[in-house]
PDB file as gemmi writes it, atoms N, CA and C in Angstrom:
CRYST1    1.000    1.000    1.000  90.00  90.00  90.00 P 1                      
ATOM      1  N   MET A   1     -53.098  -8.668   6.119  1.00  0.00           N  
ATOM      2  CA  MET A   1     -54.194  -8.141   6.518  1.00  0.00           C  
ATOM      3  C   MET A   1     -53.941  -7.443   7.686  1.00  0.00           C  
ATOM      4  N   GLU A   2     -54.383  -6.173   7.884  1.00  0.00           N  
ATOM      5  CA  GLU A   2     -54.083  -5.314   9.006  1.00  0.00           C  
ATOM      6  C   GLU A   2     -54.987  -5.548  10.155  1.00  0.00           C  
ATOM      7  N   ASN A   3     -53.988  -5.552  11.371  1.00  0.00           N  
ATOM      8  CA  ASN A   3     -54.759  -5.857  12.600  1.00  0.00           C  
ATOM      9  C   ASN A   3     -55.559  -4.632  13.066  1.00  0.00           C  
ATOM     10  N   LYS A   4     -56.927  -4.736  13.168  1.00  0.00           N  
ATOM     11  CA  LYS A   4     -57.680  -3.608  13.630  1.00  0.00           C  
ATOM     12  C   LYS A   4     -58.109  -3.759  15.141  1.00  0.00           C  
ATOM     13  N   ALA A   5     -57.514  -4.481  15.822  1.00  0.00           N  
ATOM     14  CA  ALA A   5     -57.856  -4.617  17.169  1.00  0.00           C  
ATOM     15  C   ALA A   5     -57.510  -3.366  17.935  1.00  0.00           C  
ATOM     16  N   GLU A   6     -58.121  -3.073  18.958  1.00  0.00           N  
ATOM     17  CA  GLU A   6     -57.939  -1.863  19.946  1.00  0.00           C  
ATOM     18  C   GLU A   6     -57.311  -2.166  21.224  1.00  0.00           C  
ATOM     19  N   TYR A   7     -56.299  -1.595  21.665  1.00  0.00           N  
ATOM     20  CA  TYR A   7     -55.563  -1.854  22.833  1.00  0.00           C  
ATOM     21  C   TYR A   7     -55.607  -0.783  23.882  1.00  0.00           C  
ATOM     22  N   CYS A   8     -55.148  -1.142  25.094  1.00  0.00           N  
ATOM     23  CA  CYS A   8     -55.196  -0.241  26.217  1.00  0.00           C  
ATOM     24  C   CYS A   8     -53.982  -0.496  26.985  1.00  0.00           C  
ATOM     25  N   LEU A   9     -53.610   0.377  27.977  1.00  0.00           N  
ATOM     26  CA  LEU A   9     -52.622   0.018  28.886  1.00  0.00           C  
ATOM     27  C   LEU A   9     -53.320  -0.408  30.206  1.00  0.00           C  
ATOM     28  N   ILE A  10     -52.738  -1.174  30.941  1.00  0.00           N  
ATOM     29  CA  ILE A  10     -53.069  -1.453  32.447  1.00  0.00           C  
ATOM     30  C   ILE A  10     -51.962  -0.953  33.199  1.00  0.00           C  
ATOM     31  N   VAL A  11     -52.145   0.040  34.057  1.00  0.00           N  
ATOM     32  CA  VAL A  11     -51.014   0.453  34.887  1.00  0.00           C  
ATOM     33  C   VAL A  11     -51.392   0.315  36.371  1.00  0.00           C  
ATOM     34  N   GLU A  12     -50.325   0.253  37.117  1.00  0.00           N  
ATOM     35  CA  GLU A  12     -50.412  -0.081  38.598  1.00  0.00           C  
ATOM     36  C   GLU A  12     -49.577   1.048  39.267  1.00  0.00           C  
ATOM     37  N   GLY A  13     -50.175   1.580  40.371  1.00  0.00           N  
ATOM     38  CA  GLY A  13     -49.525   2.629  41.027  1.00  0.00           C  
ATOM     39  C   GLY A  13     -50.344   2.848  42.162  1.00  0.00           C  
ATOM     40  N   ASN A  14     -49.658   3.478  43.338  1.00  0.00           N  
ATOM     41  CA  ASN A  14     -50.235   3.772  44.578  1.00  0.00           C  
ATOM     42  C   ASN A  14     -51.106   4.914  44.572  1.00  0.00           C  
ATOM     43  N   TYR A  15     -52.316   4.810  43.963  1.00  0.00           N  
ATOM     44  CA  TYR A  15     -53.084   5.817  43.721  1.00  0.00           C  
ATOM     45  C   TYR A  15     -54.407   5.492  44.163  1.00  0.00           C  
ATOM     46  N   PHE A  16     -55.265   6.332  44.967  1.00  0.00           N  
ATOM     47  CA  PHE A  16     -56.317   6.091  45.735  1.00  0.00           C  
ATOM     48  C   PHE A  16     -57.623   5.864  44.664  1.00  0.00           C  
ATOM     49  N   ASP A  17     -57.759   6.811  43.637  1.00  0.00           N  
ATOM     50  CA  ASP A  17     -58.851   6.626  42.786  1.00  0.00           C  
ATOM     51  C   ASP A  17     -58.423   7.062  41.289  1.00  0.00           C  
ATOM     52  N   GLU A  18     -59.344   7.098  40.471  1.00  0.00           N  
ATOM     53  CA  GLU A  18     -59.217   7.394  39.143  1.00  0.00           C  
ATOM     54  C   GLU A  18     -58.723   8.896  39.019  1.00  0.00           C  
ATOM     55  N   SER A  19     -59.062   9.737  39.774  1.00  0.00           N  
ATOM     56  CA  SER A  19     -58.681  11.049  39.808  1.00  0.00           C  
ATOM     57  C   SER A  19     -57.133  11.331  40.011  1.00  0.00           C  
ATOM     58  N   GLU A  20     -56.770  10.632  41.103  1.00  0.00           N  
ATOM     59  CA  GLU A  20     -55.338  10.660  41.344  1.00  0.00           C  
ATOM     60  C   GLU A  20     -54.442  10.029  40.357  1.00  0.00           C  
ATOM     61  N   ALA A  21     -55.026   8.895  39.858  1.00  0.00           N  
ATOM     62  CA  ALA A  21     -54.156   8.289  38.737  1.00  0.00           C  
ATOM     63  C   ALA A  21     -54.218   9.255  37.494  1.00  0.00           C  
ATOM     64  N   GLU A  22     -55.221   9.795  37.136  1.00  0.00           N  
ATOM     65  CA  GLU A  22     -55.351  10.812  36.080  1.00  0.00           C  
ATOM     66  C   GLU A  22     -54.267  11.907  36.287  1.00  0.00           C  
ATOM     67  N   HIS A  23     -54.246  12.641  37.526  1.00  0.00           N  
ATOM     68  CA  HIS A  23     -53.386  13.587  37.703  1.00  0.00           C  
ATOM     69  C   HIS A  23     -51.815  13.076  37.526  1.00  0.00           C  
ATOM     70  N   ALA A  24     -51.662  11.924  38.039  1.00  0.00           N  
ATOM     71  CA  ALA A  24     -50.267  11.233  37.984  1.00  0.00           C  
ATOM     72  C   ALA A  24     -49.790  11.056  36.536  1.00  0.00           C  
ATOM     73  N   LEU A  25     -50.816  10.747  35.681  1.00  0.00           N  
ATOM     74  CA  LEU A  25     -50.519  10.539  34.150  1.00  0.00           C  
ATOM     75  C   LEU A  25     -50.269  11.938  33.505  1.00  0.00           C  
ATOM     76  N   ARG A  26     -51.071  12.913  33.884  1.00  0.00           N  
ATOM     77  CA  ARG A  26     -51.005  14.124  33.309  1.00  0.00           C  
ATOM     78  C   ARG A  26     -49.882  15.055  33.707  1.00  0.00           C  
ATOM     79  N   ASP A  27     -49.547  15.113  34.931  1.00  0.00           N  
ATOM     80  CA  ASP A  27     -48.806  16.158  35.422  1.00  0.00           C  
ATOM     81  C   ASP A  27     -47.352  16.237  34.730  1.00  0.00           C  
ATOM     82  N   PRO A  28     -46.673  15.162  34.703  1.00  0.00           N  
ATOM     83  CA  PRO A  28     -45.329  15.206  33.961  1.00  0.00           C  
ATOM     84  C   PRO A  28     -45.460  15.872  32.508  1.00  0.00           C  
ATOM     85  N   PHE A  29     -46.365  15.464  31.778  1.00  0.00           N  
ATOM     86  CA  PHE A  29     -46.597  16.014  30.344  1.00  0.00           C  
ATOM     87  C   PHE A  29     -47.040  17.369  30.388  1.00  0.00           C  
ATOM     88  N   ILE A  30     -47.739  17.866  31.370  1.00  0.00           N  
ATOM     89  CA  ILE A  30     -48.176  19.158  31.444  1.00  0.00           C  
ATOM     90  C   ILE A  30     -46.908  20.149  31.927  1.00  0.00           C  
ATOM     91  N   GLU A  31     -46.168  19.561  32.828  1.00  0.00           N  
ATOM     92  CA  GLU A  31     -44.857  20.333  33.209  1.00  0.00           C  
ATOM     93  C   GLU A  31     -43.913  20.486  32.066  1.00  0.00           C  
ATOM     94  N   GLU A  32     -43.735  19.296  31.290  1.00  0.00           N  
ATOM     95  CA  GLU A  32     -42.874  19.542  30.062  1.00  0.00           C  
ATOM     96  C   GLU A  32     -43.352  20.688  29.139  1.00  0.00           C  
ATOM     97  N   PHE A  33     -44.874  20.723  28.921  1.00  0.00           N  
ATOM     98  CA  PHE A  33     -45.446  21.539  28.082  1.00  0.00           C  
ATOM     99  C   PHE A  33     -45.169  23.020  28.618  1.00  0.00           C  
ATOM    100  N   VAL A  34     -45.429  23.137  29.800  1.00  0.00           N  
ATOM    101  CA  VAL A  34     -45.148  24.432  30.417  1.00  0.00           C  
ATOM    102  C   VAL A  34     -43.870  24.937  30.291  1.00  0.00           C  
ATOM    103  N   GLU A  35     -42.887  24.110  30.532  1.00  0.00           N  
ATOM    104  CA  GLU A  35     -41.500  24.401  30.390  1.00  0.00           C  
ATOM    105  C   GLU A  35     -41.149  24.963  29.065  1.00  0.00           C  
ATOM    106  N   GLN A  36     -41.678  24.178  28.009  1.00  0.00           N  
ATOM    107  CA  GLN A  36     -41.450  24.416  26.540  1.00  0.00           C  
ATOM    108  C   GLN A  36     -42.138  25.699  26.141  1.00  0.00           C  
ATOM    109  N   SER A  37     -43.441  25.958  26.531  1.00  0.00           N  
ATOM    110  CA  SER A  37     -44.343  27.031  26.014  1.00  0.00           C  
ATOM    111  C   SER A  37     -44.461  28.336  26.907  1.00  0.00           C  
ATOM    112  N   ASP A  38     -44.007  28.012  28.221  1.00  0.00           N  
ATOM    113  CA  ASP A  38     -44.378  28.918  29.298  1.00  0.00           C  
ATOM    114  C   ASP A  38     -45.814  29.288  29.529  1.00  0.00           C  
ATOM    115  N   ASN A  39     -46.699  28.445  29.154  1.00  0.00           N  
ATOM    116  CA  ASN A  39     -48.006  28.765  29.103  1.00  0.00           C  
ATOM    117  C   ASN A  39     -48.864  27.503  29.146  1.00  0.00           C  
ATOM    118  N   PHE A  40     -50.043  27.429  29.768  1.00  0.00           N  
ATOM    119  CA  PHE A  40     -50.935  26.246  29.838  1.00  0.00           C  
ATOM    120  C   PHE A  40     -52.357  26.665  30.134  1.00  0.00           C  
ATOM    121  N   ARG A  41     -53.180  26.222  29.307  1.00  0.00           N  
ATOM    122  CA  ARG A  41     -54.641  26.385  29.587  1.00  0.00           C  
ATOM    123  C   ARG A  41     -55.349  25.037  29.262  1.00  0.00           C  
ATOM    124  N   LEU A  42     -56.628  24.663  29.968  1.00  0.00           N  
ATOM    125  CA  LEU A  42     -57.142  23.472  29.796  1.00  0.00           C  
ATOM    126  C   LEU A  42     -57.350  22.946  28.276  1.00  0.00           C  
ATOM    127  N   HIS A  43     -57.531  23.889  27.483  1.00  0.00           N  
ATOM    128  CA  HIS A  43     -57.729  23.513  26.035  1.00  0.00           C  
ATOM    129  C   HIS A  43     -56.410  23.073  25.260  1.00  0.00           C  
ATOM    130  N   ASN A  44     -55.207  23.125  26.056  1.00  0.00           N  
ATOM    131  CA  ASN A  44     -54.034  22.711  25.657  1.00  0.00           C  
ATOM    132  C   ASN A  44     -53.864  21.229  25.692  1.00  0.00           C  
ATOM    133  N   PHE A  45     -54.804  20.462  26.571  1.00  0.00           N  
ATOM    134  CA  PHE A  45     -54.750  19.008  26.474  1.00  0.00           C  
ATOM    135  C   PHE A  45     -54.465  18.370  25.133  1.00  0.00           C  
ATOM    136  N   ASP A  46     -55.192  18.969  24.138  1.00  0.00           N  
ATOM    137  CA  ASP A  46     -55.311  18.354  22.802  1.00  0.00           C  
ATOM    138  C   ASP A  46     -53.868  18.772  22.146  1.00  0.00           C  
ATOM    139  N   ASP A  47     -53.269  19.649  22.582  1.00  0.00           N  
ATOM    140  CA  ASP A  47     -52.008  20.165  21.971  1.00  0.00           C  
ATOM    141  C   ASP A  47     -50.774  19.460  22.479  1.00  0.00           C  
ATOM    142  N   ILE A  48     -50.892  18.684  23.706  1.00  0.00           N  
ATOM    143  CA  ILE A  48     -49.866  18.167  24.301  1.00  0.00           C  
ATOM    144  C   ILE A  48     -49.694  16.636  23.665  1.00  0.00           C  
ATOM    145  N   GLU A  49     -48.765  16.309  22.899  1.00  0.00           N  
ATOM    146  CA  GLU A  49     -48.458  14.996  22.292  1.00  0.00           C  
ATOM    147  C   GLU A  49     -47.890  14.038  23.352  1.00  0.00           C  
ATOM    148  N   VAL A  50     -48.287  12.993  23.711  1.00  0.00           N  
ATOM    149  CA  VAL A  50     -47.753  12.066  24.610  1.00  0.00           C  
ATOM    150  C   VAL A  50     -46.781  11.144  23.936  1.00  0.00           C  
ATOM    151  N   ALA A  51     -47.352  10.533  22.642  1.00  0.00           N  
ATOM    152  CA  ALA A  51     -46.741   9.603  21.878  1.00  0.00           C  
ATOM    153  C   ALA A  51     -47.361   9.445  20.676  1.00  0.00           C  
ATOM    154  N   CYS A  52     -46.613   9.449  19.481  1.00  0.00           N  
ATOM    155  CA  CYS A  52     -47.096   8.917  18.146  1.00  0.00           C  
ATOM    156  C   CYS A  52     -48.555   9.514  17.796  1.00  0.00           C  
ATOM    157  N   GLY A  53     -48.500  10.929  18.054  1.00  0.00           N  
ATOM    158  CA  GLY A  53     -49.773  11.704  17.617  1.00  0.00           C  
ATOM    159  C   GLY A  53     -50.979  11.409  18.624  1.00  0.00           C  
ATOM    160  N   ILE A  54     -50.859  10.803  19.743  1.00  0.00           N  
ATOM    161  CA  ILE A  54     -51.680  10.694  20.861  1.00  0.00           C  
ATOM    162  C   ILE A  54     -51.638  11.915  21.619  1.00  0.00           C  
ATOM    163  N   SER A  55     -52.625  12.689  21.858  1.00  0.00           N  
ATOM    164  CA  SER A  55     -52.699  13.800  22.646  1.00  0.00           C  
ATOM    165  C   SER A  55     -53.156  13.466  24.186  1.00  0.00           C  
ATOM    166  N   LEU A  56     -52.676  14.341  25.043  1.00  0.00           N  
ATOM    167  CA  LEU A  56     -53.119  14.073  26.477  1.00  0.00           C  
ATOM    168  C   LEU A  56     -54.545  14.058  26.533  1.00  0.00           C  
ATOM    169  N   GLY A  57     -55.434  14.989  25.789  1.00  0.00           N  
ATOM    170  CA  GLY A  57     -56.759  14.917  25.770  1.00  0.00           C  
ATOM    171  C   GLY A  57     -57.521  13.751  25.372  1.00  0.00           C  
ATOM    172  N   GLU A  58     -56.930  12.853  24.721  1.00  0.00           N  
ATOM    173  CA  GLU A  58     -57.421  11.767  24.194  1.00  0.00           C  
ATOM    174  C   GLU A  58     -57.479  10.760  25.198  1.00  0.00           C  
ATOM    175  N   LEU A  59     -56.682  10.626  26.243  1.00  0.00           N  
ATOM    176  CA  LEU A  59     -56.534   9.546  27.118  1.00  0.00           C  
ATOM    177  C   LEU A  59     -57.477   9.609  28.283  1.00  0.00           C  
ATOM    178  N   MET A  60     -58.005   8.493  28.497  1.00  0.00           N  
ATOM    179  CA  MET A  60     -58.940   8.323  29.559  1.00  0.00           C  
ATOM    180  C   MET A  60     -58.461   7.147  30.619  1.00  0.00           C  
ATOM    181  N   VAL A  61     -58.634   7.547  31.846  1.00  0.00           N  
ATOM    182  CA  VAL A  61     -58.224   6.778  32.887  1.00  0.00           C  
ATOM    183  C   VAL A  61     -59.416   6.223  33.562  1.00  0.00           C  
ATOM    184  N   SER A  62     -59.603   4.741  33.838  1.00  0.00           N  
ATOM    185  CA  SER A  62     -60.547   4.090  34.672  1.00  0.00           C  
ATOM    186  C   SER A  62     -60.011   3.255  35.648  1.00  0.00           C  
ATOM    187  N   MET A  63     -60.715   3.025  36.819  1.00  0.00           N  
ATOM    188  CA  MET A  63     -60.174   2.090  37.798  1.00  0.00           C  
ATOM    189  C   MET A  63     -60.589   0.694  37.364  1.00  0.00           C  
ATOM    190  N   VAL A  64     -59.661  -0.221  37.486  1.00  0.00           N  
ATOM    191  CA  VAL A  64     -59.835  -1.674  37.415  1.00  0.00           C  
ATOM    192  C   VAL A  64     -59.941  -2.432  38.513  1.00  0.00           C  
ATOM    193  N   ASP A  65     -59.024  -2.105  39.416  1.00  0.00           N  
ATOM    194  CA  ASP A  65     -58.953  -2.805  40.865  1.00  0.00           C  
ATOM    195  C   ASP A  65     -58.209  -1.764  41.738  1.00  0.00           C  
ATOM    196  N   ASP A  66     -58.127  -2.073  43.005  1.00  0.00           N  
ATOM    197  CA  ASP A  66     -57.214  -1.247  43.847  1.00  0.00           C  
ATOM    198  C   ASP A  66     -55.863  -1.029  43.348  1.00  0.00           C  
ATOM    199  N   GLU A  67     -55.461   0.258  43.063  1.00  0.00           N  
ATOM    200  CA  GLU A  67     -54.242   0.628  42.566  1.00  0.00           C  
ATOM    201  C   GLU A  67     -53.951   0.048  41.092  1.00  0.00           C  
ATOM    202  N   MET A  68     -54.973  -0.260  40.460  1.00  0.00           N  
ATOM    203  CA  MET A  68     -54.851  -0.669  38.966  1.00  0.00           C  
ATOM    204  C   MET A  68     -55.932  -0.044  38.108  1.00  0.00           C  
ATOM    205  N   PHE A  69     -55.363   0.550  37.102  1.00  0.00           N  
ATOM    206  CA  PHE A  69     -56.148   1.443  36.285  1.00  0.00           C  
ATOM    207  C   PHE A  69     -55.940   1.103  34.724  1.00  0.00           C  
ATOM    208  N   LYS A  70     -56.909   1.312  33.948  1.00  0.00           N  
ATOM    209  CA  LYS A  70     -56.904   1.271  32.488  1.00  0.00           C  
ATOM    210  C   LYS A  70     -56.856   2.561  31.908  1.00  0.00           C  
ATOM    211  N   VAL A  71     -55.856   2.697  30.973  1.00  0.00           N  
ATOM    212  CA  VAL A  71     -55.633   4.111  30.197  1.00  0.00           C  
ATOM    213  C   VAL A  71     -55.876   3.569  28.737  1.00  0.00           C  
ATOM    214  N   SER A  72     -56.965   4.262  28.129  1.00  0.00           N  
ATOM    215  CA  SER A  72     -57.472   4.018  26.820  1.00  0.00           C  
ATOM    216  C   SER A  72     -57.558   5.248  26.194  1.00  0.00           C  
ATOM    217  N   CYS A  73     -57.750   5.269  24.825  1.00  0.00           N  
ATOM    218  CA  CYS A  73     -57.995   6.375  23.869  1.00  0.00           C  
ATOM    219  C   CYS A  73     -59.534   6.561  23.822  1.00  0.00           C  
ATOM    220  N   GLN A  74     -60.045   7.840  24.151  1.00  0.00           N  
ATOM    221  CA  GLN A  74     -61.404   8.057  23.893  1.00  0.00           C  
ATOM    222  C   GLN A  74     -61.830   8.529  22.540  1.00  0.00           C  
ATOM    223  N   ASN A  75     -60.838   8.691  21.585  1.00  0.00           N  
ATOM    224  CA  ASN A  75     -60.975   9.140  20.155  1.00  0.00           C  
ATOM    225  C   ASN A  75     -61.457   7.870  19.402  1.00  0.00           C  
ATOM    226  N   SER A  76     -62.568   7.602  19.203  1.00  0.00           N  
ATOM    227  CA  SER A  76     -63.011   6.484  18.468  1.00  0.00           C  
ATOM    228  C   SER A  76     -62.625   6.385  16.944  1.00  0.00           C  
ATOM    229  N   THR A  77     -62.203   7.567  16.397  1.00  0.00           N  
ATOM    230  CA  THR A  77     -61.913   7.639  14.870  1.00  0.00           C  
ATOM    231  C   THR A  77     -60.358   7.133  14.852  1.00  0.00           C  
ATOM    232  N   ARG A  78     -59.760   7.292  15.907  1.00  0.00           N  
ATOM    233  CA  ARG A  78     -58.268   6.854  16.051  1.00  0.00           C  
ATOM    234  C   ARG A  78     -57.991   5.968  17.085  1.00  0.00           C  
ATOM    235  N   PRO A  79     -58.497   4.801  17.029  1.00  0.00           N  
ATOM    236  CA  PRO A  79     -58.095   3.735  18.262  1.00  0.00           C  
ATOM    237  C   PRO A  79     -56.737   3.488  18.611  1.00  0.00           C  
ATOM    238  N   LEU A  80     -56.464   3.256  19.787  1.00  0.00           N  
ATOM    239  CA  LEU A  80     -55.271   2.849  20.118  1.00  0.00           C  
ATOM    240  C   LEU A  80     -54.742   1.428  19.602  1.00  0.00           C  
ATOM    241  N   THR A  81     -53.878   1.421  18.515  1.00  0.00           N  
ATOM    242  CA  THR A  81     -53.339   0.205  17.965  1.00  0.00           C  
ATOM    243  C   THR A  81     -52.296  -0.438  18.980  1.00  0.00           C  
ATOM    244  N   GLU A  82     -51.986  -1.518  18.579  1.00  0.00           N  
ATOM    245  CA  GLU A  82     -50.898  -2.286  19.235  1.00  0.00           C  
ATOM    246  C   GLU A  82     -49.538  -1.308  19.258  1.00  0.00           C  
ATOM    247  N   HIS A  83     -49.271  -0.800  18.193  1.00  0.00           N  
ATOM    248  CA  HIS A  83     -47.984  -0.171  17.976  1.00  0.00           C  
ATOM    249  C   HIS A  83     -48.009   1.168  18.794  1.00  0.00           C  
ATOM    250  N   LYS A  84     -49.247   1.993  18.742  1.00  0.00           N  
ATOM    251  CA  LYS A  84     -49.390   3.120  19.418  1.00  0.00           C  
ATOM    252  C   LYS A  84     -49.427   2.799  20.826  1.00  0.00           C  
ATOM    253  N   ALA A  85     -49.884   1.595  21.224  1.00  0.00           N  
ATOM    254  CA  ALA A  85     -50.013   1.405  22.766  1.00  0.00           C  
ATOM    255  C   ALA A  85     -48.758   1.260  23.384  1.00  0.00           C  
ATOM    256  N   LYS A  86     -47.910   0.509  22.645  1.00  0.00           N  
ATOM    257  CA  LYS A  86     -46.423   0.316  22.982  1.00  0.00           C  
ATOM    258  C   LYS A  86     -45.683   1.548  23.138  1.00  0.00           C  
ATOM    259  N   LEU A  87     -45.970   2.420  22.085  1.00  0.00           N  
ATOM    260  CA  LEU A  87     -45.061   3.702  22.265  1.00  0.00           C  
ATOM    261  C   LEU A  87     -45.596   4.625  23.471  1.00  0.00           C  
ATOM    262  N   LEU A  88     -47.075   4.517  23.790  1.00  0.00           N  
ATOM    263  CA  LEU A  88     -47.542   5.215  24.765  1.00  0.00           C  
ATOM    264  C   LEU A  88     -47.034   4.509  26.117  1.00  0.00           C  
ATOM    265  N   ALA A  89     -46.983   3.300  26.117  1.00  0.00           N  
ATOM    266  CA  ALA A  89     -46.539   2.629  27.314  1.00  0.00           C  
ATOM    267  C   ALA A  89     -44.880   2.992  27.481  1.00  0.00           C  
ATOM    268  N   GLU A  90     -44.200   3.042  26.627  1.00  0.00           N  
ATOM    269  CA  GLU A  90     -42.864   3.542  26.788  1.00  0.00           C  
ATOM    270  C   GLU A  90     -42.668   4.983  27.444  1.00  0.00           C  
ATOM    271  N   ALA A  91     -43.524   5.818  26.702  1.00  0.00           N  
ATOM    272  CA  ALA A  91     -43.619   7.300  27.257  1.00  0.00           C  
ATOM    273  C   ALA A  91     -44.073   7.317  28.776  1.00  0.00           C  
ATOM    274  N   LEU A  92     -44.777   6.527  29.180  1.00  0.00           N  
ATOM    275  CA  LEU A  92     -45.400   6.370  30.598  1.00  0.00           C  
ATOM    276  C   LEU A  92     -44.224   5.872  31.468  1.00  0.00           C  
ATOM    277  N   ARG A  93     -43.470   4.820  31.126  1.00  0.00           N  
ATOM    278  CA  ARG A  93     -42.390   4.259  31.677  1.00  0.00           C  
ATOM    279  C   ARG A  93     -41.307   5.326  31.906  1.00  0.00           C  
ATOM    280  N   ARG A  94     -41.028   6.180  30.850  1.00  0.00           N  
ATOM    281  CA  ARG A  94     -40.081   7.089  31.030  1.00  0.00           C  
ATOM    282  C   ARG A  94     -40.316   8.076  32.014  1.00  0.00           C  
ATOM    283  N   GLN A  95     -41.724   8.586  32.094  1.00  0.00           N  
ATOM    284  CA  GLN A  95     -42.191   9.418  33.230  1.00  0.00           C  
ATOM    285  C   GLN A  95     -42.176   8.784  34.561  1.00  0.00           C  
ATOM    286  N   ASP A  96     -42.158   7.520  34.660  1.00  0.00           N  
ATOM    287  CA  ASP A  96     -42.048   6.727  35.826  1.00  0.00           C  
ATOM    288  C   ASP A  96     -43.068   7.157  36.916  1.00  0.00           C  
ATOM    289  N   MET A  97     -44.317   7.220  36.426  1.00  0.00           N  
ATOM    290  CA  MET A  97     -45.395   7.691  37.417  1.00  0.00           C  
ATOM    291  C   MET A  97     -46.223   6.413  37.760  1.00  0.00           C  
ATOM    292  N   PHE A  98     -45.968   5.268  37.326  1.00  0.00           N  
ATOM    293  CA  PHE A  98     -46.710   4.069  37.627  1.00  0.00           C  
ATOM    294  C   PHE A  98     -45.692   2.860  37.956  1.00  0.00           C  
ATOM    295  N   ASP A  99     -46.057   2.041  38.776  1.00  0.00           N  
ATOM    296  CA  ASP A  99     -45.050   0.892  39.206  1.00  0.00           C  
ATOM    297  C   ASP A  99     -44.959  -0.024  37.985  1.00  0.00           C  
ATOM    298  N   GLU A 100     -46.156  -0.277  37.378  1.00  0.00           N  
ATOM    299  CA  GLU A 100     -46.026  -1.252  36.229  1.00  0.00           C  
ATOM    300  C   GLU A 100     -46.979  -0.738  35.143  1.00  0.00           C  
ATOM    301  N   VAL A 101     -46.528  -0.924  33.961  1.00  0.00           N  
ATOM    302  CA  VAL A 101     -47.353  -0.514  32.846  1.00  0.00           C  
ATOM    303  C   VAL A 101     -47.174  -1.727  31.794  1.00  0.00           C  
ATOM    304  N   ARG A 102     -48.495  -2.113  31.292  1.00  0.00           N  
ATOM    305  CA  ARG A 102     -48.399  -3.327  30.238  1.00  0.00           C  
ATOM    306  C   ARG A 102     -49.470  -2.940  29.207  1.00  0.00           C  
ATOM    307  N   VAL A 103     -49.253  -3.544  27.982  1.00  0.00           N  
ATOM    308  CA  VAL A 103     -50.312  -3.309  27.029  1.00  0.00           C  
ATOM    309  C   VAL A 103     -51.287  -4.546  26.842  1.00  0.00           C  
ATOM    310  N   GLU A 104     -52.486  -4.228  26.759  1.00  0.00           N  
ATOM    311  CA  GLU A 104     -53.365  -5.281  26.577  1.00  0.00           C  
ATOM    312  C   GLU A 104     -54.370  -4.974  25.521  1.00  0.00           C  
ATOM    313  N   GLN A 105     -54.910  -6.154  24.859  1.00  0.00           N  
ATOM    314  CA  GLN A 105     -55.907  -5.834  23.741  1.00  0.00           C  
ATOM    315  C   GLN A 105     -57.349  -5.721  24.481  1.00  0.00           C  
ATOM    316  N   LEU A 106     -58.108  -4.869  24.060  1.00  0.00           N  
ATOM    317  CA  LEU A 106     -59.441  -4.626  24.386  1.00  0.00           C  
ATOM    318  C   LEU A 106     -60.421  -5.777  23.872  1.00  0.00           C  
ATOM    319  N   HIS A 107     -61.157  -6.270  24.797  1.00  0.00           N  
ATOM    320  CA  HIS A 107     -62.065  -7.313  24.246  1.00  0.00           C  
ATOM    321  C   HIS A 107     -63.590  -6.789  23.875  1.00  0.00           C  
TER     322      HIS A 107                                                      
END                                                                             
């Protein structure tokens, strides 16, 4: 039986609010995209793959507590599975924009 549970990432970092954390999440991936394509427009968020078919435009950041944020997928037709969440967590760890990154199941 396939696990249909949805997952998210809980990330910790020295960011004041959701906007700062969202910029921290997006900036390294946007920089890579610009280096590769020499071009960037806002509609490119959906073209920037972060991990395993997850685009930057699908990710949503919400504040959980001081310096703690939830990163989830806003595409309801393609929820973040445990496997995809782990791949996304690895991608964020490689970019080193958060002090801690962990995978959690949504309730």
